[in-house]
C-alpha positions as CSV (number, residue, x, y, z in Angstrom):
1,X,4.5,27.2,85.6
2,X,7.2,28.0,82.9
3,X,8.0,24.1,83.1
4,X,4.4,23.0,82.7
5,X,4.2,25.4,79.5
6,X,7.2,23.9,78.3
7,X,6.0,20.5,78.9
8,X,2.6,21.2,77.2
9,X,4.2,22.9,74.0
10,X,6.9,19.8,73.7
11,X,3.9,17.5,74.2
12,X,2.2,18.9,70.9
13,X,5.2,19.1,68.8
14,X,4.7,16.7,65.9
15,X,1.5,15.6,67.1
16,X,-0.2,15.8,63.5
17,X,1.3,12.6,62.9
18,X,-0.6,11.1,66.0
19,X,-4.3,10.0,66.3
20,X,-6.9,12.6,67.2
21,X,-7.3,11.1,70.9
22,X,-3.5,11.2,71.4
23,X,-3.2,14.6,70.3
24,X,-6.1,16.3,72.3
25,X,-6.0,14.0,75.3
26,X,-9.9,13.4,74.8
27,X,-12.3,11.5,72.7
28,X,-12.8,11.4,69.2
29,X,-16.5,10.9,67.9
30,X,-15.8,10.0,64.8
31,X,-13.1,7.4,65.9
32,X,-13.6,4.2,67.6
33,X,-13.0,4.6,71.3
34,X,-11.0,2.0,73.3
35,X,-10.6,1.3,77.1
36,X,-7.5,2.8,78.8
37,X,-6.1,1.3,81.7
38,X,-5.9,3.4,85.3
39,X,-2.4,4.9,86.2
40,X,-1.0,6.4,89.3
41,X,0.2,10.2,89.2
42,X,3.7,9.1,89.6
43,X,3.2,7.0,86.5
44,X,1.3,9.6,84.7
45,X,4.2,12.0,85.6
46,X,6.7,9.8,84.3
47,X,4.9,8.6,81.0
48,X,4.3,12.3,80.3
49,X,8.3,12.9,80.5
50,X,8.7,10.1,77.8
51,X,5.8,11.2,75.9
52,X,7.1,14.6,75.6
53,X,10.7,13.3,74.3
54,X,9.1,11.0,72.0
55,X,7.2,13.8,70.5
56,X,9.7,16.2,70.5
57,X,11.5,13.8,67.7
58,X,8.4,13.1,65.9
59,X,8.5,14.4,62.3
60,X,12.3,15.4,62.6
61,X,12.9,12.9,59.7
62,X,11.6,16.0,57.5
63,X,14.0,18.5,58.6
64,X,17.7,19.1,58.0
65,X,20.2,16.8,59.7
66,X,21.8,19.9,61.6
67,X,18.3,21.0,62.7
68,X,17.5,17.5,63.9
69,X,20.7,16.5,65.9
70,X,21.8,20.2,66.6
71,X,25.2,19.6,64.7
72,X,26.7,19.4,61.1
73,X,26.8,16.1,58.9
74,X,30.0,16.0,56.9
75,X,28.5,13.4,54.5
76,X,25.4,15.4,53.6
77,X,25.3,17.6,50.3
78,X,25.6,21.1,50.8
79,X,23.8,23.8,49.4
80,X,26.7,24.5,46.5
81,X,26.7,20.9,46.0
82,X,23.0,20.5,45.2
83,X,23.2,23.4,42.9
84,X,25.8,22.1,41.1
85,X,23.7,18.7,40.8
86,X,20.9,20.5,39.5
87,X,23.1,22.2,36.8
88,X,24.3,19.1,35.9
89,X,21.0,17.7,35.3
90,X,19.6,20.8,33.6
91,X,22.6,20.4,31.0
92,X,21.9,16.4,30.7
93,X,18.2,17.7,30.1
94,X,19.0,20.1,27.3
95,X,21.6,17.9,25.5
96,X,19.2,14.8,25.5
97,X,16.4,16.9,24.0
98,X,18.4,18.5,21.3
99,X,19.7,15.2,20.3
100,X,16.3,13.8,20.1
101,X,15.0,16.9,18.2
102,X,17.9,16.6,15.7
103,X,17.3,12.9,15.3
104,X,13.9,13.6,14.8
105,X,14.5,16.3,12.3
106,X,16.8,13.9,10.2
107,X,13.6,11.4,10.0
108,X,11.3,14.0,9.1
109,X,13.4,16.4,6.9
110,X,14.6,13.7,4.6
111,X,13.6,14.6,1.2
112,X,11.2,12.5,-0.4
113,X,11.5,11.3,-3.9
114,X,8.6,10.6,-6.4
115,X,8.1,7.0,-6.8
116,X,7.9,5.2,-10.3
117,X,4.5,5.6,-11.7
118,X,3.6,2.2,-13.2
119,X,1.2,3.4,-15.1
120,X,3.7,5.6,-17.0
121,X,6.0,2.8,-17.9
122,X,2.9,0.8,-19.4
123,X,2.2,3.8,-21.5
124,X,5.9,3.9,-22.7
125,X,6.1,0.1,-23.2
126,X,2.3,0.6,-25.6
127,X,4.0,3.7,-27.3
128,X,7.1,1.9,-28.3
129,X,5.4,-1.2,-29.2
130,X,3.0,0.7,-31.5
131,X,6.0,2.5,-32.9
132,X,8.0,-0.7,-33.6
133,X,4.8,-2.1,-35.6
134,X,4.6,1.0,-37.8
135,X,8.2,0.9,-38.6
136,X,8.4,-2.7,-39.4
137,X,5.5,-2.3,-42.4
138,X,7.3,1.0,-43.5
139,X,10.6,-0.9,-43.7
140,X,11.9,1.6,-41.3
141,X,11.5,4.7,-43.7
142,X,12.3,2.9,-46.6
143,X,9.4,2.9,-48.7
144,X,10.3,-0.1,-51.2
145,X,7.9,-3.0,-51.3
146,X,8.0,-6.0,-53.9
147,X,5.6,-6.3,-56.7
148,X,2.1,-7.6,-55.4
149,X,0.3,-8.2,-58.5
150,X,1.0,-12.1,-58.4
151,X,0.1,-12.2,-54.9
152,X,-3.3,-13.8,-53.6
153,X,-6.1,-11.5,-52.8
154,X,-5.9,-12.6,-49.3
155,X,-2.7,-11.4,-48.8
156,X,-3.8,-7.8,-50.7
157,X,-6.5,-7.7,-48.1
158,X,-4.3,-8.8,-45.1
159,X,-1.8,-5.9,-46.3
160,X,-4.3,-2.9,-46.9
161,X,-6.2,-4.0,-43.5
162,X,-2.8,-4.1,-41.6
163,X,-1.4,-0.9,-43.1
164,X,-4.6,1.4,-43.0
165,X,-5.5,-0.3,-39.4
166,X,-2.1,0.5,-37.8
167,X,-1.8,4.0,-39.2
168,X,-5.5,4.8,-38.2
169,X,-4.9,3.5,-34.7
170,X,-1.0,4.4,-33.9
171,X,0.0,7.0,-37.0
172,X,0.6,10.2,-35.2
173,X,-0.5,9.1,-31.7
174,X,2.2,6.8,-30.7
175,X,4.6,9.5,-30.8
176,X,2.2,12.0,-29.3
177,X,2.1,9.9,-26.1
178,X,6.1,9.1,-26.3
179,X,6.2,13.0,-26.3
180,X,3.7,13.5,-23.4
181,X,5.9,11.0,-21.5
182,X,9.2,13.0,-22.3
183,X,7.5,16.0,-20.5
184,X,6.4,13.9,-17.4
185,X,9.6,12.3,-17.1
186,X,11.2,15.9,-17.2
187,X,9.0,17.0,-14.2
188,X,9.9,13.9,-12.2
189,X,13.5,14.6,-12.4
190,X,13.2,18.3,-12.0
191,X,11.0,17.9,-8.9
192,X,13.5,15.5,-7.2
193,X,16.5,17.7,-7.5
194,X,14.2,20.7,-6.4
195,X,13.3,18.8,-3.2
196,X,16.8,18.1,-2.7
197,X,17.4,21.8,-3.0
198,X,19.1,21.7,-6.3
199,X,18.4,23.6,-9.8
200,X,18.2,20.9,-12.3
201,X,17.9,23.4,-15.5
202,X,21.3,23.6,-16.3
203,X,22.0,19.8,-15.9
204,X,18.8,19.0,-17.9
205,X,20.5,21.1,-20.7
206,X,23.5,18.9,-20.6
207,X,21.2,15.8,-20.3
208,X,19.5,17.3,-23.8
209,X,23.1,17.6,-25.4
210,X,23.8,13.9,-24.6
211,X,20.3,12.9,-26.0
212,X,21.4,14.8,-29.2
213,X,24.4,12.3,-29.4
214,X,22.3,9.3,-28.7
215,X,20.0,10.6,-31.5
216,X,23.0,10.7,-33.8
217,X,24.1,7.3,-33.2
218,X,20.6,6.1,-33.6
219,X,20.5,8.4,-37.0
220,X,23.6,6.0,-38.3
221,X,21.4,3.4,-38.7
222,X,17.8,4.5,-38.8
223,X,16.6,7.1,-41.3
224,X,13.5,9.3,-39.4
225,X,14.6,8.8,-35.8
226,X,13.2,11.5,-33.3
227,X,15.5,11.8,-30.4
228,X,17.7,14.6,-31.8
229,X,14.2,16.5,-32.4
230,X,13.5,15.7,-28.7
231,X,16.8,17.3,-28.0
232,X,16.3,20.5,-29.8
233,X,12.6,21.1,-28.6
234,X,13.2,20.0,-25.1
235,X,14.9,23.3,-24.0
236,X,11.1,24.3,-24.1
237,X,10.8,22.7,-20.9
238,X,13.8,24.6,-19.3
239,X,12.4,27.8,-20.1
240,X,8.7,27.1,-18.8
241,X,9.3,24.9,-15.6
242,X,9.3,27.9,-13.5
243,X,6.3,29.3,-15.0
244,X,2.6,29.0,-13.5
245,X,0.1,26.2,-14.4
246,X,-2.2,28.8,-16.3
247,X,0.8,30.2,-18.4
248,X,1.9,26.7,-19.2
249,X,-1.7,25.6,-20.2
250,X,-1.8,28.9,-22.5
251,X,1.7,28.3,-24.1
252,X,0.8,24.5,-24.5
253,X,-2.6,25.3,-26.0
254,X,-1.0,27.6,-28.5
255,X,1.5,25.3,-29.7
256,X,-1.2,22.5,-30.1
257,X,-3.4,24.6,-32.1
258,X,-0.3,25.0,-34.6
259,X,0.1,29.0,-35.0
260,X,2.0,28.7,-38.0
261,X,-0.8,26.9,-39.8
262,X,-3.4,29.3,-38.2
263,X,-1.2,32.3,-39.5
264,X,-1.0,30.6,-43.2
265,X,-4.5,30.0,-43.4
266,X,-5.3,33.9,-42.4
267,X,-3.0,35.0,-44.9
268,X,-4.5,32.8,-47.7
269,X,-7.9,33.9,-46.9
270,X,-7.2,37.7,-46.9
271,X,-4.8,37.3,-50.0
272,X,-5.6,34.8,-52.6
273,X,-2.2,35.6,-54.1
274,X,-0.1,34.5,-50.9
275,X,2.0,31.6,-51.3
276,X,3.2,29.7,-48.1
277,X,7.0,28.9,-47.9
278,X,8.1,25.6,-48.9
279,X,11.1,23.7,-47.6
280,X,12.7,21.8,-50.7
281,X,13.2,18.6,-49.0
282,X,13.0,16.4,-52.2
283,X,16.9,16.0,-52.6
284,X,17.3,15.2,-49.2
285,X,14.7,12.2,-49.4
286,X,16.2,11.3,-52.6
287,X,19.7,11.0,-51.4
288,X,18.3,8.7,-48.4
289,X,16.5,6.5,-50.7
290,X,19.5,6.0,-53.2
291,X,21.6,5.1,-49.8
292,X,18.9,2.4,-48.5
293,X,18.7,0.9,-51.9
294,X,22.2,0.6,-52.9
295,X,24.6,2.1,-50.0
296,X,27.4,0.6,-47.8
297,X,27.2,0.8,-44.4
298,X,29.5,3.9,-44.5
299,X,27.3,5.5,-47.0
300,X,24.3,5.0,-44.8
301,X,26.0,6.6,-42.0
302,X,27.1,9.9,-44.0
303,X,23.7,10.1,-45.4
304,X,21.8,9.8,-42.4
305,X,23.7,12.3,-40.3
306,X,23.3,15.0,-42.9
307,X,20.7,14.6,-45.5
308,X,18.7,12.0,-43.2
309,X,18.3,14.5,-40.5
310,X,17.6,17.4,-42.7
311,X,14.9,15.5,-44.4
312,X,13.5,14.1,-40.9
313,X,13.5,17.7,-39.5
314,X,12.0,19.2,-42.8
315,X,9.0,16.5,-42.6
316,X,8.3,17.2,-38.8
317,X,8.1,21.2,-39.9
318,X,5.7,20.6,-42.7
319,X,3.4,18.4,-40.8
320,X,3.1,20.4,-37.6
321,X,4.9,18.0,-35.3
322,X,7.5,20.5,-34.1
323,X,4.8,22.9,-32.4
324,X,2.7,19.5,-31.4
325,X,5.8,18.4,-29.6
326,X,6.6,21.3,-27.9
327,X,2.9,21.7,-26.4
328,X,2.9,17.7,-25.6
329,X,6.2,18.4,-23.6
330,X,4.8,21.2,-21.7
331,X,1.3,19.2,-21.4
332,X,3.3,16.4,-19.7
333,X,5.1,18.4,-17.4
334,X,1.9,19.8,-16.3
335,X,0.3,16.2,-16.0
336,X,3.0,15.7,-13.4
337,X,2.6,18.8,-11.6
338,X,-1.1,17.9,-11.1
339,X,-0.4,14.0,-10.3
340,X,-3.0,12.9,-13.3
341,X,-1.3,9.9,-13.7
342,X,-2.8,8.7,-10.2
343,X,-5.9,6.8,-9.6
344,X,-7.8,9.6,-8.1
345,X,-7.8,11.8,-11.3
346,X,-9.7,9.3,-13.1
347,X,-12.9,11.4,-13.2
348,X,-10.9,14.4,-14.8
349,X,-9.6,11.7,-17.4
350,X,-13.4,10.7,-17.9
351,X,-14.3,14.5,-18.9
352,X,-11.2,14.4,-21.2
353,X,-12.3,11.2,-22.9
354,X,-15.9,12.6,-23.4
355,X,-14.7,15.7,-25.0
356,X,-12.1,14.0,-27.1
357,X,-14.5,11.9,-28.7
358,X,-17.0,14.5,-29.4
359,X,-14.1,16.3,-31.1
360,X,-12.5,13.4,-33.0
361,X,-15.3,12.3,-35.6
362,X,-15.9,15.7,-36.7
363,X,-12.4,16.5,-37.3
364,X,-11.7,12.9,-38.8
365,X,-14.6,13.4,-41.1
366,X,-13.2,16.9,-42.3
367,X,-9.7,15.6,-42.8
368,X,-11.0,13.2,-45.2
369,X,-13.1,15.5,-47.2
370,X,-11.5,18.8,-47.1
371,X,-9.2,18.5,-50.0
372,X,-11.6,17.9,-52.3
373,X,-13.6,21.2,-51.7
374,X,-10.5,23.7,-51.6
375,X,-8.7,24.3,-54.6
376,X,-6.2,26.6,-53.4
377,X,-3.2,24.5,-52.4
378,X,-1.9,27.6,-50.2
379,X,-5.1,27.2,-48.0
380,X,-5.5,23.8,-48.4
381,X,-2.2,22.4,-47.1
382,X,-2.0,24.5,-43.9
383,X,-5.7,23.6,-43.1
384,X,-5.4,19.9,-43.4
385,X,-2.0,20.1,-41.4
386,X,-4.2,21.9,-38.8
387,X,-7.1,19.3,-38.9
388,X,-5.3,16.1,-39.1
389,X,-2.9,17.3,-36.1
390,X,-5.9,17.9,-33.9
391,X,-7.8,14.7,-35.0
392,X,-4.8,12.5,-34.1
393,X,-4.5,14.8,-30.7
394,X,-8.1,13.6,-30.2
395,X,-7.6,10.1,-30.8
396,X,-4.3,10.0,-28.9
397,X,-6.4,11.6,-25.7
398,X,-8.9,8.7,-26.2
399,X,-6.2,6.0,-26.4
400,X,-4.5,7.2,-23.1
401,X,-7.8,7.9,-21.2
402,X,-8.6,4.3,-22.4
403,X,-5.5,2.4,-21.1
404,X,-5.7,4.6,-17.8
405,X,-9.2,3.6,-16.9
406,X,-8.1,0.1,-18.1
407,X,-5.4,0.1,-15.9
408,X,-7.1,1.4,-13.1
409,X,-10.7,-0.1,-13.3
410,X,-10.3,-3.6,-15.2
411,X,-8.4,-6.4,-13.7
412,X,-7.7,-8.4,-16.9
413,X,-6.6,-5.1,-18.6
414,X,-4.5,-4.2,-15.6
415,X,-2.7,-7.4,-15.7
416,X,-2.2,-7.3,-19.5
417,X,-1.0,-3.5,-19.4
418,X,1.3,-4.6,-16.4
419,X,3.1,-6.7,-18.9
420,X,4.4,-4.1,-20.7
421,X,5.9,-2.1,-17.5
422,X,9.4,-3.7,-18.3
423,X,9.1,-3.1,-22.1
424,X,8.4,0.4,-20.9
425,X,11.1,0.9,-18.4
426,X,13.7,0.1,-21.5
427,X,12.1,2.2,-23.7
428,X,15.1,4.3,-25.1
429,X,17.3,1.2,-25.4
430,X,14.3,-0.6,-27.2
431,X,13.8,2.4,-29.2
432,X,17.2,2.7,-30.6
433,X,17.9,-1.0,-30.9
434,X,15.0,-1.6,-32.8
435,X,16.3,0.9,-35.4
436,X,19.5,-1.2,-35.5
437,X,17.7,-4.0,-35.9
438,X,15.3,-3.0,-38.8
439,X,18.2,-1.4,-40.7
440,X,20.2,-4.5,-40.9
441,X,17.1,-6.3,-42.0
442,X,15.8,-3.9,-44.7
443,X,18.6,-1.8,-45.7
444,X,21.1,-2.5,-48.4
445,X,23.9,-2.7,-46.1
446,X,22.1,-5.4,-44.2
447,X,20.1,-8.4,-45.4
448,X,17.8,-6.0,-47.7
449,X,14.8,-8.1,-47.3
450,X,12.1,-7.8,-49.9
451,X,9.0,-8.5,-48.1
452,X,5.4,-7.3,-48.3
453,X,3.3,-5.7,-45.5
454,X,2.0,-8.5,-43.9
455,X,5.3,-10.3,-43.6
456,X,6.9,-7.1,-42.3
457,X,4.6,-6.7,-39.8
458,X,5.4,-10.4,-38.6
459,X,8.9,-9.5,-38.5
460,X,8.3,-6.2,-36.2
461,X,6.1,-8.6,-33.9
462,X,9.1,-11.0,-33.9
463,X,11.6,-8.0,-32.8
464,X,9.1,-7.2,-30.3
465,X,9.1,-10.5,-28.8
466,X,12.8,-10.7,-28.5
467,X,13.4,-7.3,-27.1
468,X,10.5,-8.0,-24.6
469,X,12.3,-11.2,-23.5
470,X,15.7,-9.3,-22.9
471,X,13.6,-6.8,-21.0
472,X,12.1,-9.3,-18.5
473,X,15.4,-10.8,-18.0
474,X,17.2,-7.5,-17.7
475,X,14.5,-5.5,-15.3
476,X,14.7,-8.8,-13.0
477,X,18.7,-7.5,-12.4
478,X,18.9,-3.9,-12.9
479,X,16.8,-1.0,-12.2
480,X,17.7,0.9,-15.6
481,X,18.0,-0.3,-19.0
482,X,21.7,0.1,-20.7
483,X,21.2,3.2,-22.6
484,X,19.2,4.2,-19.7
485,X,22.0,3.8,-17.3
486,X,24.5,5.4,-19.4
487,X,22.4,8.4,-20.1
488,X,21.7,8.8,-16.5
489,X,25.5,8.3,-15.3
490,X,26.7,10.9,-17.9
491,X,24.2,13.4,-16.8
492,X,26.0,13.5,-13.4
493,X,29.4,13.6,-14.9
C-alpha cells in the first residue's frame, strides 16, 4: 500500500511538464487523441517503474545542484559569491550612472555666450561712415575754407546742398547711434561674464580707463574726438547695470529730457532776472584754431590734450550732449536686455517709428522758429537746446528703425547693409584712424589742404574707401580690428 502511494506520488512529480493525457492517464477532450498499443501486465509494471524514475527527475534542472544530485558542487557559486557579484554589479552601475550624468551636465551646463549681432555691426558701420562724411566737410573741426566768391554757381549749389543735407541727415544723429551701441556692447560683455559667474563691473571700470588713454591718443591728432567723453560718462553703466528695467527706463528718460535745460527754462520763466551760467570756452577754441592754422605737430599734441579737450567737453555740456549720451548708454543697455535687435521685435520698432515721425516734424519746425519769437537769451538758449536735442533723438530713432526694417525685411537693403558689417566690426579702428588721416590732410602740421566743401566730401569718401578695403582684408583673417584687439587684451591683463 505504501509502495503504491509512493509510486503514485513519484509518478506525478514534474507532471506539469507533460501532456495532459500523460499526466492524468486519460483523455483530454480538447487535445487530439492517438491510438495507444495494448501492453501486458508485466510490461505495464516495468514501464511504470521506468516512468516513475523519469518523472522523478523531470523539472530538476530548475533546482540547485545539491538538491538535484543530493551532494555539493564545488564549481557552483556559493551564496557569498553571489552577493559579492551583485555588489560589484551595483557599484559598476552607480559609477557608470554618475559618469554619464557628469558628462551630460558638462554638456548642458556649458555657459552660453551672446552671438555677435550682425545688424549691430551694420549700424556701427553706418554710424562711422556718417561721421567721416561729416568730419571731412568740417575739416575735422578746423573751420577754415577757401574763398568761394570766384567759384561757379554749380559748386556753390553743391557745397550748400552737401553741407545742409549731411547735417540734416546725420548731424547729432550718427553720434547718437554710436552712443546707443556703446551701451549695447556693454550689456553683451557684462552678460557674457555673468553667465560665467563673474562680476564684470570692476573690469569694465578698467576698460573705461583704457578707453580714456585711447581717446587721448586720438586727441593728439584730432580736435573734438569723443572717446574721452565716453570714458567719463561710461561709469553710469556700472552704476545702473544691476537696476530693474523700469528704473533704467526712468533714469534714461530723465537724461534724454535734458534736466539742466528744464531747470534753466523754469527759472527763466519764474524769474526774468535769472541768468544761466556760461562756460567761457572762447579762449580754448581760439587756441585750437591757432594751432590748426600754424602750429607744428608738437604744438598740435600739446594744445589738443588740454585746450582741445576742454573746448570739446564745454561744447558737449552747452549742447546737452552729456545727458543725452548718458541716456543713450542706458537705453542701449536696455535694448540688449530685451533683445530688441532681433527680428521678432520688429513690431515694437514699428510703433517707435510711428511715434518718432509724429514727434519729429513739430519739433523740427519749432527748432527753426523759436529763436525769432523769444527775446530773453536765458530762456531761448536752453529751450532751443532742449528742442534740438529731442528733434535729433526722434530723427535718430527713425533712422534706426529704417535700418532695422531694411535689414530684416528687404533683401536688397539687407545685402547693401551687410556690406557695412566689416566696417562696423572695426569701428574704433576706423574712428581713430580717420581722425589721424584727416588731421594729416587738413591741419597745418600736415598737408594743409585748402579745399571747398564738395572737394572735401570727395576726400572723405576716398578715406572711407581705403578704410573699407582694409577692413575687408583684415576681417577675412582676424576676428577683431587692431585697436579692438589691443583694447580687449589689455582689458584682461
